[in-house]
KOLTOR-691421 format. One record per residue (C-alpha): x, y, z. Coordinates in steps of 0.1 Angstrom, whole numbers, padded with zeros to 4 digits, always signed. Example, Ala and Ser with C-alpha at 12.3 -4.5 7.8 and 13.67 -1.06 7.14 Angstrom:
# KOLTOR-691421
+0123-0045+0078;+0137-0011+0071;
***
This chain:
# KOLTOR-691421
+0105+0041-0092;+0075+0031-0076;+0074+0024-0043;+0043+0013-0024;+0043+0027+0016;+0026+0008+0038;+0013+0022+0072;+0010-0006+0098;-0023-0012+0119;-0021-0005+0155;-0043-0020+0184;-0069+0009+0177;-0068+0012+0141;-0076-0029+0141;-0102-0021+0165;-0117+0004+0144;-0107+0035+0159;-0109+0060+0139;-0090+0090+0134;-0099+0127+0148;-0108+0151+0127;-0075+0170+0133;-0053+0143+0123;-0077+0139+0089;-0068+0173+0085;-0031+0167+0088;-0031+0133+0064;-0054+0159+0038;-0028+0186+0038;+0001+0159+0035;-0018+0140+0005;-0025+0175-0010;+0014+0179-0009;+0021+0148-0025;-0005+0153-0057;+0010+0187-0063;+0046+0168-0065;+0033+0145-0087;+0043+0115-0062;+0011+0106-0053;+0002+0076-0075;-0028+0061-0053;-0035+0056-0019;-0065+0044+0007;-0071+0034+0046;-0084+0000+0048;-0108-0018+0070;-0098-0035+0104;-0084-0073+0094;-0115-0086+0110;-0133-0073+0082;-0111-0091+0055;-0097-0127+0051;-0068-0146+0041;-0066-0174+0011;-0040-0203+0020;-0020-0221-0004;-0010-0256-0005;-0004-0270-0041;-0037-0270-0055;-0056-0269-0023;-0072-0234-0011;-0080-0227+0027;-0102-0195+0035;-0092-0179+0073;-0112-0153+0083;-0099-0123+0100;-0093-0106+0124;-0056-0121+0123;-0040-0122+0157;-0007-0104+0150;-0014-0065+0147;+0021-0054+0143;+0019-0076+0107;-0009-0059+0092;-0014-0027+0066;-0037-0002+0078;-0034+0017+0049;-0009+0021+0018;+0002+0050-0008;+0018+0039-0044;+0044+0067-0053;+0064+0079-0080;+0098+0092-0066;+0132+0089-0080;+0147+0067-0052;+0140+0050-0016;+0158+0078-0001;+0133+0102-0017;+0104+0080-0004;+0121+0078+0030;+0124+0121+0032;+0085+0120+0021;+0078+0095+0048;+0092+0116+0072;+0073+0149+0066;+0046+0124+0070;+0021+0131+0103;+0020+0097+0122;-0008+0081+0109;-0020+0065+0140;-0030+0075+0173;-0002+0060+0193;+0030+0053+0180;+0034+0035+0147;+0056+0025+0116;+0054+0025+0079;+0071+0001+0056;+0084+0014+0021;+0087-0014-0009;+0098-0012-0044;+0072-0021-0067;+0086-0047-0095;+0090-0035-0130;+0086-0058-0156;+0123-0051-0163;+0128-0073-0128;+0121-0102-0141;+0147-0105-0166;+0144-0136-0198;+0118-0152-0177;+0092-0122-0186;+0092-0132-0225;+0084-0107-0252;+0051-0127-0255;+0042-0120-0217;+0053-0087-0214;+0034-0077-0246;+0002-0096-0226;+0011-0077-0197;+0014-0042-0215;-0021-0052-0229;-0038-0060-0197;-0024-0027-0178;-0042-0011-0208;-0074-0026-0207;-0075-0022-0168;-0065+0014-0171;-0089+0022-0194;-0118+0009-0171;-0113+0035-0143;
***
């Protein structure tokens, strides 16, 4: 099962405050444990929302909204993609994680959909197309 682990933003991360050398060292050690255990698929930190944008959809209309965004507690400062056996295993790994922020923080755990989750709406033709696109994407990396 794949899970996206979302590191929630804080006032400091949104202000562009960078982590200390000690925190970077602790996070690198944790990432190394994840890699050695075969759990980590990907992971990165994100720039503050001031450098981002959102696109709002309304029918066929698209509206671009430039950052920063107001509700810091709803923003993401970083992420991992993990491949684990269960949500419980993902929770256990998160509990081992150093606090990723200089202040109180939160990490959210969300399961990633698989093709089977879409049921009959993902027809054999669409499934084949999805598999082909994944293979092409992997080949370009």
